[in-house]
C-alpha positions in Angstrom: 117.6 86.9 158.8 120.8 84.9 158.9 123.4 85.9 156.4 125.3 82.6 156.6 123.9 79.1 157.0 125.7 75.8 157.6 123.3 72.9 158.0 126.1 70.5 159.2 129.8 70.0 158.9 129.2 68.0 155.7 128.1 71.2 153.9 130.0 74.3 153.1 129.2 77.6 154.7 127.2 79.8 152.4 127.6 83.5 152.2 124.4 85.1 150.8 125.1 87.3 147.8 124.3 91.0 148.2 125.1 92.3 144.7 126.7 95.7 144.4 127.3 97.0 140.9 130.0 99.4 139.7 130.8 100.9 136.3 134.1 102.2 134.9 135.4 102.6 131.4 132.1 101.4 130.1 132.4 98.1 132.0 129.8 97.0 134.6 131.0 94.7 137.3 128.9 93.0 140.0 130.5 92.3 143.4 128.2 89.9 145.2 130.2 89.8 148.4 131.2 93.4 148.9 129.5 93.3 152.3 132.3 91.2 153.7 134.4 94.4 153.8 132.5 95.6 156.9 134.7 94.1 159.6 132.6 95.4 162.5 129.3 93.9 161.4 128.3 90.9 163.4 127.3 88.9 160.3 130.8 89.3 158.9 132.6 88.0 162.0 129.9 85.2 162.2 130.7 84.2 158.6 134.4 84.0 159.3 133.8 82.0 162.5 131.6 79.6 160.6 134.2 79.1 158.0 136.7 78.4 160.8 134.4 75.9 162.3 133.8 74.2 159.0 137.6 74.1 158.3 138.2 72.6 161.7 135.6 69.9 161.1 137.0 68.9 157.8 140.5 68.8 159.2 139.6 67.0 162.3 140.6 63.5 160.9 144.1 64.9 160.4 144.6 66.0 164.0 146.8 63.1 164.9 148.9 63.7 161.8 149.1 67.4 162.7 150.4 66.5 166.1 152.9 64.1 164.6 154.2 66.6 162.1 154.5 69.2 164.8 156.5 66.9 167.0 158.8 66.1 164.1 159.4 69.8 163.5 160.1 70.6 167.1 162.4 67.6 167.5 164.7 68.8 164.7 165.5 72.2 166.2 167.6 73.3 169.2 164.8 74.6 171.3 167.3 76.3 173.7 169.6 78.1 171.3 171.6 81.2 170.9 172.6 83.4 167.9 176.2 84.2 167.0 177.2 87.3 169.2 177.6 90.5 167.2 180.1 93.1 168.5 178.8 96.6 168.9 181.4 98.8 170.7 182.2 97.3 174.1 179.4 94.7 174.0 178.5 91.5 172.3 174.8 91.4 171.5 172.8 88.2 170.8 169.4 86.6 171.2 168.4 83.4 172.9 165.5 81.0 172.8 164.5 78.7 175.6 162.7 75.4 175.4 158.9 75.7 175.7 159.0 79.5 175.2 157.5 81.2 172.2 159.5 84.4 171.9 163.1 85.6 171.6 165.1 86.8 174.6 167.5 89.8 173.7 170.8 89.8 175.6 174.3 91.2 175.7 177.5 90.8 177.7 180.8 92.8 177.8 183.1 91.9 175.0 186.0 91.4 177.4 184.0 89.1 179.6 181.3 89.4 182.2 177.8 88.5 183.1 174.9 88.3 180.7 172.4 91.1 180.7 168.8 90.3 179.6 167.7 93.4 177.8 164.3 92.3 176.6 162.4 89.1 177.2 159.7 88.8 174.5 157.9 86.1 176.6 157.3 88.5 179.4 156.3 91.4 177.1 153.9 89.1 175.2 152.0 87.9 178.3 148.3 88.4 177.8 148.6 89.3 174.2 147.0 87.3 171.3 149.7 88.6 169.0 153.2 90.0 169.7 156.1 91.1 167.6 159.2 93.2 168.3 160.0 95.7 165.5 162.9 98.0 166.3 165.7 96.9 168.7 168.2 99.7 168.8 170.7 100.4 171.6 171.9 104.0 171.9 175.5 104.7 170.7 176.7 104.8 174.3 174.8 101.5 175.1 173.1 103.0 178.1 169.6 103.1 176.6 167.5 100.8 174.4 164.8 101.9 172.0 162.4 99.1 171.0 159.0 98.9 169.4 156.1 96.4 169.7 153.0 95.4 167.7 150.2 93.6 169.5 147.6 93.6 166.8 149.4 92.3 163.7 148.7 95.5 161.8 152.3 96.5 161.6 151.8 99.8 163.5 154.3 99.9 166.3 154.7 101.7 169.6 158.3 102.7 170.7 159.5 102.6 174.3 162.9 103.5 175.7 164.5 101.5 178.5 167.3 102.6 180.8 169.6 99.6 180.8 171.3 100.5 184.1 168.1 100.6 186.1 165.8 98.5 183.9 163.2 101.2 184.1 161.2 102.5 181.1 161.5 106.2 180.4 158.2 108.1 180.1 158.7 108.7 176.4 156.2 106.8 174.2 156.2 107.1 170.4 153.0 105.8 168.7 152.0 105.2 165.1 155.6 104.3 164.1 156.8 101.9 161.4 160.0 99.8 161.1 162.7 102.5 161.1 164.3 104.3 164.1 167.8 105.7 164.5 169.7 107.4 167.3 171.6 110.6 166.8 175.2 110.5 168.2 174.2 112.6 171.2 172.4 109.5 172.7 169.4 111.7 173.5 167.7 112.2 170.1 165.7 109.7 168.2 164.5 109.9 164.5 161.6 107.7 163.4 159.0 107.4 160.7 155.2 107.4 161.2 152.4 106.0 159.1 149.3 107.6 157.7 145.8 106.2 157.7 146.8 103.9 154.7 149.7 102.5 156.7 152.2 104.3 154.5 155.4 105.6 156.2 155.1 109.2 155.1 156.6 111.3 157.9 160.0 111.7 159.5 160.0 112.9 163.2 162.6 113.9 165.7 162.2 113.3 169.4 164.5 114.4 172.2 164.2 112.2 175.3 162.3 114.0 178.0 160.4 116.3 175.7 156.6 116.3 175.9 156.3 116.3 172.1 158.1 115.3 169.0 159.1 117.5 166.0 157.9 116.8 162.5 160.9 117.1 160.1 159.6 115.9 156.7 156.3 114.9 155.1 156.0 113.2 151.8 152.6 114.1 150.2 152.9 111.9 147.1 151.1 108.6 148.0 153.3 106.6 145.7 156.4 107.3 147.9 157.5 105.8 151.3 160.0 107.1 153.7 162.9 104.9 154.8 165.4 106.0 157.6 168.9 104.7 158.2 172.3 105.6 159.6 175.5 105.0 157.7 177.8 102.3 159.0 180.4 105.0 159.5 177.9 106.5 162.0 178.6 109.9 160.5 175.4 110.5 158.6 171.6 110.1 159.0 170.0 109.0 155.7 166.4 109.6 154.6 165.4 107.7 151.5 162.1 108.7 149.8 161.2 106.1 147.3 158.4 104.7 145.1 158.6 101.5 143.1 160.5 103.2 140.3 162.0 106.4 141.6 164.0 107.6 144.7 165.7 110.5 146.3 168.0 110.7 149.3 168.5 113.3 152.0 171.3 113.5 154.6 172.3 115.3 157.8 175.2 114.8 160.2 174.5 112.3 163.0 176.5 114.6 165.3 174.0 117.5 164.6 170.5 116.2 165.2 169.0 119.8 164.8 170.5 120.2 161.3 168.1 120.2 158.4 168.2 117.4 155.9 170.1 118.2 152.7 169.0 116.7 149.4 171.6 114.7 147.3 169.7 114.7 144.0 166.1 115.4 143.2 163.9 112.5 142.2 163.4 111.8 138.5 160.9 109.4 136.9 162.3 105.9 136.6 165.6 106.7 138.2 166.6 105.1 141.5 169.7 105.6 143.6 171.0 104.9 147.1 174.0 106.2 149.0 176.8 104.6 151.0 179.4 106.5 153.0 183.1 105.8 153.3 185.7 108.3 154.6 185.8 111.3 152.3 183.5 109.9 149.7 180.0 108.8 149.0 179.2 105.8 146.8 176.1 106.1 144.6 174.4 103.0 143.3 172.1 104.2 140.5 170.2 102.8 137.5 170.5 106.0 135.5 172.3 104.2 132.7 170.8 100.7 132.9 168.2 98.7 134.9 170.8 96.6 136.7 172.6 99.7 138.3 176.1 101.0 138.1 178.4 102.4 140.9 179.9 105.9 141.1 181.8 107.8 143.8 181.7 111.4 144.7 183.5 113.6 147.2 181.7 114.3 150.5 182.9 117.9 150.3 181.0 118.4 147.0 178.7 115.6 145.9 177.4 117.3 142.8 176.5 115.1 139.8 179.3 116.7 137.8 181.8 115.3 140.3 180.7 111.7 139.8 183.4 109.2 139.0 182.3 105.8 137.7 183.7 102.8 139.6 181.7 100.0 138.1 179.7 100.4 134.9 176.2 99.0 134.2 176.3 95.3 133.1 173.3 93.9 131.4 173.8 90.4 132.9 174.8 91.4 136.4 172.5 93.1 139.0 174.3 95.2 141.5 172.0 94.7 144.5 173.8 96.6 147.3 177.0 98.2 148.5 178.5 97.8 152.0 181.3 100.0 153.1 183.9 99.3 155.8 186.5 101.8 156.8 189.1 100.2 154.5 187.0 97.8 152.3 184.1 97.7 150.0 181.8 94.8 149.7 179.4 94.4 146.7 176.4 92.1 146.6 175.6 91.1 143.1 173.4 88.6 141.2 174.1 86.8 138.0 172.4 83.9 136.4 169.9 83.7 139.2 172.4 83.3 142.0 173.7 85.9 144.4 177.4 86.5 144.9 179.7 88.5 147.2 182.4 90.5 145.6 185.2 92.2 147.6 186.2 95.4 145.9 186.3 95.0 142.2 188.5 92.0 141.8 187.6 89.2 144.2 184.6 86.9 144.2 183.8 84.7 147.2 183.3 81.1 145.9 180.5 78.7 147.1 180.3 74.9 146.8 176.7 74.2 145.6 175.2 74.8 142.1 172.0 76.1 143.8 172.5 78.2 146.9 171.7 81.5 148.6 173.9 83.9 150.5 173.1 87.1 152.3 174.9 89.6 154.5 174.6 89.0 158.3 174.9 91.7 160.9 178.0 93.8 160.3 177.6 96.9 162.5 181.4 97.6 163.1 182.7 100.0 160.5 186.3 99.3 161.3 186.0 95.5 161.2 188.4 93.5 159.0 186.0 90.6 158.4 182.6 90.4 156.6 180.0 88.2 158.2 177.5 86.5 155.9 175.1 83.5 156.0 175.2 80.7 153.5 172.6 78.1 152.8 171.2 75.8 150.1 168.2 73.6 149.9 170.3 70.8 151.5 172.6 73.0 153.6 171.4 74.4 157.0 172.1 78.1 157.4 175.8 78.7 158.2 177.2 81.9 159.6 180.7 82.7 158.2 183.2 85.4 158.9 185.3 86.1 155.8 188.6 87.9 156.3 188.7 90.9 154.1 192.5 90.8 153.8 193.5 87.1 153.8 190.1 85.7 152.4 190.1 83.0 155.1 186.7 81.7 156.2 185.8 81.0 159.8 182.5 79.2 160.4 180.8 80.8 163.4 177.8 78.6 163.5 175.8 76.0 161.5 172.2 75.6 162.4 171.7 72.3 164.3 169.1 70.0 162.7 168.7 66.9 164.8 168.6 63.7 162.8 169.5 65.4 159.5 171.9 63.8 157.0 172.6 66.2 154.1 174.0 63.3 152.0 170.5 61.8 152.0 169.1 64.7 149.9 169.9 66.1 146.5 169.3 69.6 145.0 169.3 70.6 141.4 168.4 73.5 139.1 166.7 73.2 135.8 165.7 75.8 133.2 162.2 75.7 131.9 161.2 77.2 128.5 158.4 79.6 129.1 155.6 80.3 126.6 157.6 83.1 124.9 160.9 81.3 125.0 162.3 82.8 128.2 164.3 80.4 130.4 162.8 80.2 133.9 165.0 78.7 136.7 163.5 76.1 138.9 165.3 74.8 142.0 164.4 71.4 143.4 165.2 69.3 146.4 164.3 65.7 147.2 165.5 62.6 149.0 168.0 60.5 147.0 166.5 57.2 148.1 163.0 57.9 146.9 161.8 55.8 144.1 162.0 57.3 140.6 158.8 58.2 138.8 155.9 60.4 139.6 156.1 61.7 143.2 154.0 64.1 145.3 155.4 67.5 144.5 155.1 71.0 145.9 155.7 73.9 143.4 156.2 77.2 145.2 156.1 80.6 143.6 155.8 84.3 144.2 156.9 86.5 141.3 156.2 90.2 142.3 157.8 93.4 143.4 161.2 92.3 142.3 161.4 90.1 145.4 163.3 86.9 145.0 162.3 83.4 146.0 165.6 82.0 147.2 166.7 78.3 147.3 167.2 78.2 151.1 167.1 75.3 153.6 164.0 74.7 155.6 164.0 72.2 158.3 160.2 72.0 158.4 160.2 70.9 154.8 161.9 67.7 155.7 158.6 66.3 156.9 157.4 66.3 153.3 160.7 65.3 151.8 161.0 62.3 154.1 157.5 61.2 152.9 158.8 61.1 149.3 157.9 64.6 148.2 159.8 66.8 145.8 159.9 70.6 146.7 160.4 72.9 143.7 160.8 76.7 143.7 159.9 78.5 140.5 161.9 81.7 140.0 159.3 83.2 137.7 159.2 86.7 136.2 158.1 89.4 138.5 161.0 88.7 140.8 164.6 89.9 140.2 166.4 86.5 140.2 167.7 87.3 136.8 168.1 91.0 137.3 165.8 94.0 137.3 164.6 93.3 133.7 163.2 90.0 135.0 161.0 92.0 137.3 160.1 94.4 134.5 158.9 91.5 132.4 156.5 90.4 135.2 154.7 93.6 136.2 152.2 96.1 134.9 151.1 95.2 131.3 153.4 92.2 131.3 152.0 90.6 134.5 150.6 87.6 132.7 154.2 86.4 132.2 154.3 85.6 135.9 151.4 83.2 135.5 152.4 81.6 132.2 155.9 81.1 133.6 154.5 79.2 136.6 152.2 77.1 134.4 155.2 76.2 132.2 157.2 75.1 135.3 154.3 72.9 136.3 154.0 71.4 132.9 157.8 70.7 132.8 157.7 68.9 136.2 155.0 66.7 134.7 156.7 66.2 131.3 160.0 65.4 133.0 158.5 62.7 135.1 158.9 64.3 138.5 155.1 64.2 139.1 151.6 64.0 137.6 148.7 66.4 138.0 147.1 64.1 140.6 150.2 64.5 142.8 151.1 68.1 142.1 150.4 70.8 144.8 151.1 74.5 144.6 151.6 77.2 147.2 152.1 81.0 147.3 151.5 83.8 149.8 150.3 87.4 149.4 151.2 88.4 145.8 152.0 84.7 145.5 148.4 84.1 146.5 147.4 86.1 143.4 149.6 83.8 141.4 147.7 80.8 142.9 144.3 82.3 142.0 145.3 83.2 138.5 146.8 79.9 137.6 143.9 78.0 139.2 141.5 79.9 137.0 143.7 79.2 133.9 144.7 75.6 134.4 142.9 73.9 137.3 143.5 70.6 135.6 147.3 70.7 136.3 147.0 70.6 140.1 145.6 68.4 142.8 145.8 70.9 145.7 146.7 74.5 146.4 147.5 76.6 149.5 146.9 80.4 149.1 148.2 82.3 152.1 146.8 85.8 152.6 146.1 86.0 148.9 145.9 89.2 146.9 143.0 88.0 144.8 140.5 90.9 144.6 142.8 92.9 142.4 140.5 95.4 140.7 138.5 96.4 143.8 141.6 96.8 145.9 143.5 98.8 143.3 140.5 101.1 142.7 140.3 101.9 146.4 143.0 104.6 147.1 142.2 104.6 150.8 143.6 101.1 151.4 147.2 100.5 152.4 149.6 100.0 149.6 147.1 100.8 146.7 148.5 104.1 145.3 152.1 103.1 145.9 151.5 99.9 143.9 150.3 101.6 140.7 153.9 101.2 139.5 153.7 97.5 140.1 150.3 96.5 138.9 149.1 99.5 137.0 146.4 102.1 137.7 142.9 100.8 136.9 141.6 104.3 136.6 143.3 104.1 133.2 141.2 102.0 130.8 144.0 99.9 129.4 145.3 98.9 132.8 141.7 98.3 134.1 140.9 95.8 131.3 144.3 94.1 131.6 143.9 93.6 135.4 140.4 92.4 135.0 141.6 89.7 132.6 143.6 88.0 135.4 142.1 89.2 138.7 141.3 85.8 140.4 138.1 87.0 142.1 136.7 88.4 138.8 137.6 85.3 136.9 136.2 82.5 139.0 134.5 80.1 136.6 132.1 77.2 136.8 134.8 74.5 136.6 136.4 71.9 138.9 139.1 73.4 141.0 141.8 71.6 143.0 141.4 71.2 146.8 142.1 74.6 148.2 143.3 75.9 151.6 143.0 79.7 151.9 144.6 81.5 154.9 143.7 85.0 156.1 144.5 87.4 158.9 141.7 89.6 160.4 144.1 92.4 161.1 146.2 92.1 157.9 147.1 95.7 156.6 148.6 94.4 153.4 146.0 92.0 152.1 142.7 92.8 153.8 140.9 89.7 155.2 138.0 90.3 152.9 139.9 89.4 149.8 140.4 85.7 150.6 136.9 85.7 152.3 135.2 87.0 149.2 137.2 84.7 146.9 136.2 81.6 148.9 132.5 82.7 149.0 132.5 83.2 145.2 134.3 79.8 144.6 131.7 78.1 146.7 128.8 79.6 144.7 130.4 79.0 141.3 132.8 76.0 141.2 131.9 72.6 140.0 132.8 69.3 141.7 133.1 68.4 145.4 136.7 69.2 146.1 137.2 71.1 149.3 137.7 74.8 149.7 138.8 75.7 153.3 139.1 79.2 154.7 141.2 79.6 157.9 141.2 83.1 159.3 143.5 84.1 162.2 141.2 86.3 164.2 144.0 88.0 166.2 146.9 88.2 163.7 147.9 90.0 160.5 149.8 89.3 157.3 152.5 87.1 158.8 150.3 84.7 160.7 150.8 83.6 164.3 153.7 85.3 166.0 155.0 82.7 168.4 157.6 80.2 167.1 155.7 77.1 168.3 152.5 78.5 166.9 154.2 78.9 163.6 155.2 75.2 163.7 151.6 74.3 164.4 150.5 76.4 161.4 153.0 74.6 159.1 151.9 71.2 160.5 148.3 72.1 159.7 149.3 73.1 156.1 151.3 69.9 155.6 148.5 67.8 156.9 146.1 69.4 154.4 148.6 68.5 151.6 149.1 64.9 152.9 145.3 64.4 153.1 144.7 65.4 149.5 147.9 64.6 147.6 149.1 61.0 147.7 
């Protein structure tokens, strides 16, 4: 008997309910679409395929528009382009793209002049693969070998290979089950890397000496809340292992010159205390939140880094978040955030100034410890990314490259920032961009949001976005609670038992855009991905009347079922973000906003839902179950479309032209339903 039926393209696919009941804390829940979790059942793949066919049929009238949008996006970029070279020892490393080719080409040439060497060509490596992504790209300290990793499934589990750059041959060493971190010891023969467990958690540190048949396990973290992160200090003197949860951390070290040395603990983990370590000369700098959520900075001698030897350099400041510390041989660079904007501070007394009221800046690659300039990238919603070298002594700026955007005139666009009063009185920043010459009054508007994990939604330039702006759209970014735009307390106020602030903040931002005359509900669209997809689901359940259309990318919408399944990737480690539903109070609070559990018989906006079959972060069945329940429950005849990438994961298609096609598809959906 068929599980899914679709009489014609005029009718939605129907997933037959197969109720499965569960009881916890005296509450009985019925999950009618639990069966969609069984990825290897033919009826599950058949359902996803039918949804894809239905989606394609509904979107078929927009195919010409999709092609036009795609051509616009491609026409703006430099298809054949090169990044600013980064000096590493005697070489300049850079990447190139070539017209018509999907993937990056990794290159270098001698700093004193000489021929280009192609180290990796992603286009050759990706041949025959449905998905391809390079993770690690790490030359050995003597630049004779290259360690790199690839993922061909989209599940973020990588395989490491090592290439002899003199001969071009691969060494026999193959490291499987790895994650994003890998570092060379200074002997040029020893690699350190992390591996993932069955839940895709980086939980082990391994050492591998080239040529050995096996690798050596160095460290295992049994607590499922904690992940392992591996790095090497910019001084190249120390290997650093960071063991961290969402609220606590500890750091281990060992000399990069002594790969066999055992890791030594700096300070044991304590609940709700985080710290990280930066090395410079005879001291370590410790960034810690032991005296306030926004961190302070202390220094301690390398010879005796005991807590009693700490000396405070910069105290905790309630209004300023100390995000990171970057040490050069003779200089210290601080990355801070105040009033929703990031800033760069040299030492303790010099702030780098920026021209726009709304902007974003972030460190670029700065591998040379003895450099006398700091490289960063500057952008705003009207300023294409610009790579700048900032002299650490004279404070002079040298622009190394500004992204070329063909046909773009920055003066034709305006950006602004408004503060929106939330339901409880909090002031929520919203960044906007639009064409200056568009008529005043209600315009089609995209309101984008995320608001989780302390991750920030930055006001950056996006060349693809011009295809909407040039059609009269306003693009708005809501910096709602759950991110850290206004410091760590901003994150604290949007997680756990205060998660609803994230949703009410976003609704307040939508209401403000309407009240201020930017738009009307019939012209307002919203978008979010992953945890931002949870945001979409929650606000659509609460206020579907505010919106005309929504795009939910790989949305985390089945909150309770996922957070009750400790075998899934991320679940246990995210108890400190969402709460642990095995506790009654957290369970009932999460149930009150979980999008899947709160689908109601009401008219929803037009909805495009995106999923990845191999997604390890948000399993494909979350969006699939949500769409199935919406179809069975919602009123009205507005469209609900599910598009599942059958060979990709959380980040969608891997090739750059395929990503343009994906964006063109999303924009065509918006332009079809929002006018």
